[in-house]
C-alpha positions as CSV (number, residue, x, y, z in Angstrom):
1,X,-0.2,0.0,0.1
2,X,1.1,3.6,-0.8
3,X,1.8,6.4,1.1
4,X,-1.2,7.6,0.8
5,X,-3.5,4.6,2.0
6,X,-7.2,4.2,1.5
7,X,-9.3,5.9,2.2
8,X,-12.5,4.8,3.5
9,X,-14.4,7.7,5.7
10,X,-15.8,9.3,3.0
11,X,-18.6,9.4,5.3
12,X,-16.9,12.9,7.3
13,X,-17.0,14.4,4.2
14,X,-20.2,14.0,3.2
15,X,-21.7,15.3,6.3
16,X,-19.7,18.4,5.9
17,X,-21.4,18.9,2.5
18,X,-24.5,17.9,3.4
19,X,-23.7,21.2,6.3
20,X,-23.5,23.7,4.1
21,X,-26.6,24.2,1.3
22,X,-27.5,26.4,-0.6
23,X,-30.6,27.0,1.2
24,X,-29.2,27.3,4.8
25,X,-26.8,29.1,3.8
26,X,-29.5,31.9,2.0
27,X,-31.8,31.8,5.6
28,X,-29.0,32.2,7.7
29,X,-28.5,35.7,5.4
30,X,-31.6,37.0,5.5
31,X,-31.7,36.5,8.8
32,X,-29.0,38.2,9.5
33,X,-30.6,41.3,7.2
34,X,-33.2,41.0,9.1
35,X,-31.1,42.4,12.5
36,X,-29.9,45.8,9.9
37,X,-26.7,43.8,8.9
38,X,-25.8,43.9,5.9
39,X,-22.9,42.2,3.3
40,X,-20.4,43.4,0.5
41,X,-19.0,41.2,-1.8
42,X,-15.8,41.0,-1.7
43,X,-13.7,38.6,-3.5
44,X,-15.6,36.8,-6.6
45,X,-14.4,33.9,-9.2
46,X,-15.8,32.2,-11.7
47,X,-14.3,28.6,-12.5
48,X,-15.4,25.9,-15.2
49,X,-15.8,22.6,-14.0
50,X,-14.3,19.0,-14.6
51,X,-14.7,15.7,-13.2
52,X,-13.4,12.3,-14.0
53,X,-16.5,9.8,-15.6
54,X,-16.6,6.5,-14.1
55,X,-14.4,4.6,-17.1
56,X,-11.2,7.6,-16.2
57,X,-11.7,6.7,-12.6
58,X,-11.5,2.7,-13.3
59,X,-8.3,4.1,-15.6
60,X,-6.6,5.6,-12.7
61,X,-7.1,3.3,-10.4
62,X,-4.5,1.2,-12.2
63,X,-1.8,4.0,-11.9
64,X,0.8,3.3,-10.7
65,X,3.2,7.1,-9.8
66,X,6.1,7.1,-9.3
67,X,7.5,10.7,-7.4
68,X,10.8,12.2,-9.2
69,X,14.4,10.9,-7.5
70,X,14.6,12.3,-4.6
71,X,10.8,12.8,-3.5
72,X,8.8,11.0,-1.9
73,X,4.6,11.5,-2.0
74,X,2.6,10.8,1.6
75,X,-0.4,12.8,3.6
76,X,0.1,16.6,4.3
77,X,0.1,16.6,8.1
78,X,-2.6,18.2,9.8
79,X,-1.3,18.8,13.0
80,X,1.9,21.0,12.1
81,X,1.5,21.8,8.6
82,X,-1.6,23.4,7.9
83,X,-0.3,27.4,8.7
84,X,2.0,26.0,5.8
85,X,-1.2,25.4,3.8
86,X,-3.6,28.3,4.3
87,X,-0.6,30.8,4.1
88,X,0.2,30.0,0.9
89,X,-4.0,30.2,-0.4
90,X,-4.6,32.8,-2.6
91,X,-7.9,33.5,-1.1
92,X,-7.1,32.6,2.2
93,X,-8.2,36.0,4.2
94,X,-12.2,34.3,3.5
95,X,-11.4,30.5,5.8
96,X,-9.9,30.5,8.6
97,X,-6.6,28.4,9.6
98,X,-8.2,26.2,11.3
99,X,-11.1,25.3,8.7
100,X,-7.9,24.0,6.6
101,X,-6.8,21.8,9.9
102,X,-10.0,20.3,10.3
103,X,-10.4,19.6,6.7
104,X,-6.5,18.3,7.0
105,X,-7.7,16.3,9.4
106,X,-10.8,14.2,8.6
107,X,-10.8,14.5,4.9
108,X,-7.7,13.1,2.5
109,X,-4.5,14.9,1.6
110,X,-1.6,14.1,-0.8
111,X,1.9,16.5,0.2
112,X,4.9,15.6,-1.9
113,X,8.2,16.4,0.0
114,X,12.1,16.1,-0.8
115,X,15.1,14.3,0.9
116,X,15.0,16.2,3.6
117,X,11.1,15.9,4.8
118,X,10.0,19.0,3.8
119,X,7.1,19.9,2.1
120,X,7.0,21.2,-2.2
121,X,4.3,20.4,-3.1
122,X,0.4,19.8,-1.9
123,X,-3.2,19.2,-2.7
124,X,-6.2,19.3,-0.7
125,X,-10.3,18.4,-0.5
126,X,-12.8,21.8,0.4
127,X,-15.3,20.8,2.0
128,X,-17.7,20.9,-1.2
129,X,-15.8,17.8,-2.1
130,X,-13.5,19.2,-4.7
131,X,-9.5,18.6,-5.0
132,X,-7.9,22.1,-3.7
133,X,-5.0,24.9,-3.1
134,X,-2.7,22.7,-5.5
135,X,0.0,25.0,-5.3
136,X,4.6,23.9,-5.2
137,X,7.3,25.7,-3.9
138,X,8.5,27.9,-6.8
139,X,11.8,27.1,-6.3
140,X,10.7,23.1,-7.0
141,X,8.2,24.2,-9.6
142,X,9.0,22.5,-13.1
143,X,9.8,18.9,-12.3
144,X,5.6,17.2,-12.2
145,X,4.8,17.9,-8.4
146,X,1.7,20.0,-9.1
147,X,0.1,17.2,-11.3
148,X,1.3,14.2,-9.4
149,X,-0.2,15.6,-6.6
150,X,-3.1,16.6,-8.2
151,X,-3.1,12.6,-9.6
152,X,-2.4,10.8,-6.6
153,X,-4.9,13.1,-4.6
154,X,-7.9,12.0,-7.2
155,X,-6.4,8.0,-7.0
156,X,-6.9,8.0,-3.4
157,X,-11.1,9.1,-3.6
158,X,-11.4,6.9,-7.7
159,X,-10.0,4.1,-5.8
160,X,-12.6,4.4,-2.6
161,X,-14.8,4.8,-5.0
162,X,-14.8,2.6,-7.6
163,X,-14.0,-0.2,-4.0
164,X,-17.1,0.4,-2.1
165,X,-19.3,0.2,-6.1
166,X,-18.0,-2.8,-6.2
167,X,-19.6,-3.8,-2.5
168,X,-22.7,-2.2,-3.1
169,X,-23.5,-0.6,-6.5
170,X,-26.2,1.3,-5.3
171,X,-24.6,3.8,-3.5
172,X,-23.7,6.9,-4.6
173,X,-20.4,8.4,-3.8
174,X,-18.8,11.6,-4.3
175,X,-17.5,12.9,-7.6
176,X,-13.7,13.3,-8.3
177,X,-13.8,17.1,-9.1
178,X,-12.2,20.2,-9.5
179,X,-12.4,24.1,-10.2
180,X,-10.7,25.7,-12.9
181,X,-10.4,29.3,-12.0
182,X,-11.4,30.6,-16.2
183,X,-8.5,32.9,-16.9
184,X,-5.7,30.4,-15.6
185,X,-5.7,29.7,-19.1
186,X,-2.9,26.9,-18.8
187,X,-4.3,25.0,-16.0
188,X,-7.5,24.8,-18.3
189,X,-5.4,23.8,-21.3
190,X,-3.7,20.9,-20.1
191,X,-6.8,19.5,-18.4
192,X,-8.8,19.4,-21.6
193,X,-6.9,17.9,-23.6
194,X,-5.7,14.8,-20.7
195,X,-7.3,12.3,-20.7
196,X,-8.4,11.3,-17.2
197,X,-10.3,14.9,-17.1
198,X,-13.7,15.8,-19.0
199,X,-15.1,18.2,-18.5
200,X,-18.4,19.5,-16.5
201,X,-21.1,20.4,-19.5
202,X,-24.7,21.2,-19.5
203,X,-27.3,18.8,-21.1
204,X,-29.7,21.7,-21.6
205,X,-28.5,23.1,-25.4
206,X,-28.1,19.5,-27.0
207,X,-29.1,20.9,-29.8
208,X,-27.3,23.7,-30.2
209,X,-24.3,24.0,-32.6
210,X,-22.6,26.7,-30.8
211,X,-20.1,24.6,-28.2
212,X,-19.3,27.2,-26.0
213,X,-23.3,27.0,-24.8
214,X,-22.4,23.6,-23.8
215,X,-20.4,25.2,-20.9
216,X,-20.5,25.5,-17.1
217,X,-19.5,28.0,-15.1
218,X,-19.4,28.1,-11.5
219,X,-19.5,31.1,-9.7
220,X,-18.3,31.5,-6.3
221,X,-18.5,35.5,-4.1
222,X,-16.7,35.8,-0.6
223,X,-19.1,37.9,1.2
224,X,-17.7,40.6,4.3
225,X,-20.9,41.1,6.8
226,X,-21.4,44.6,8.1
227,X,-23.6,47.2,10.7
């Protein structure tokens, strides 16, 4: 078994997802506004969603990923390294470091380490279940460590899903998916060409000759509450 092992407690992630429904969040915001406060949009981001279909999940389960010489792959140490991940996240002002700590504690993550054990690349899961916070320290870029982190974490999820589906084909599982900022052109192009990723499209405009109408864009906004 790899240093990552098999992540089997996806029920914990499902509980987190269900506790963050849009309906509950909207009700909380309306209640706060009724009390005299208001919300200001301080950050917005539009993303393209990608996922792995059943065939892609089965493919990635069979792949043996190898780290380049001098590097090892394992999990992020949630007790001591959560602040490292948090400090390098572009949107860290929206989420306390303690939230990162809890996600790393209960959900799977991947960290790539140099020979001295120093964490140089990583990826984790967001509360909604998507792969997120992919990052490689600048001086270690160009070695494929980011791709290795992403596919290793996707494999952990895919392995758990495939194995559970074999045991109970009627059980619903979370998907392997990620969001990519629409203006992150290099990553968008690379993901669209990658054989293990599929672009999530809308079924509404299948008859249209304009394939761009099939695209789904997920918009995320961060609000600040003021009185």
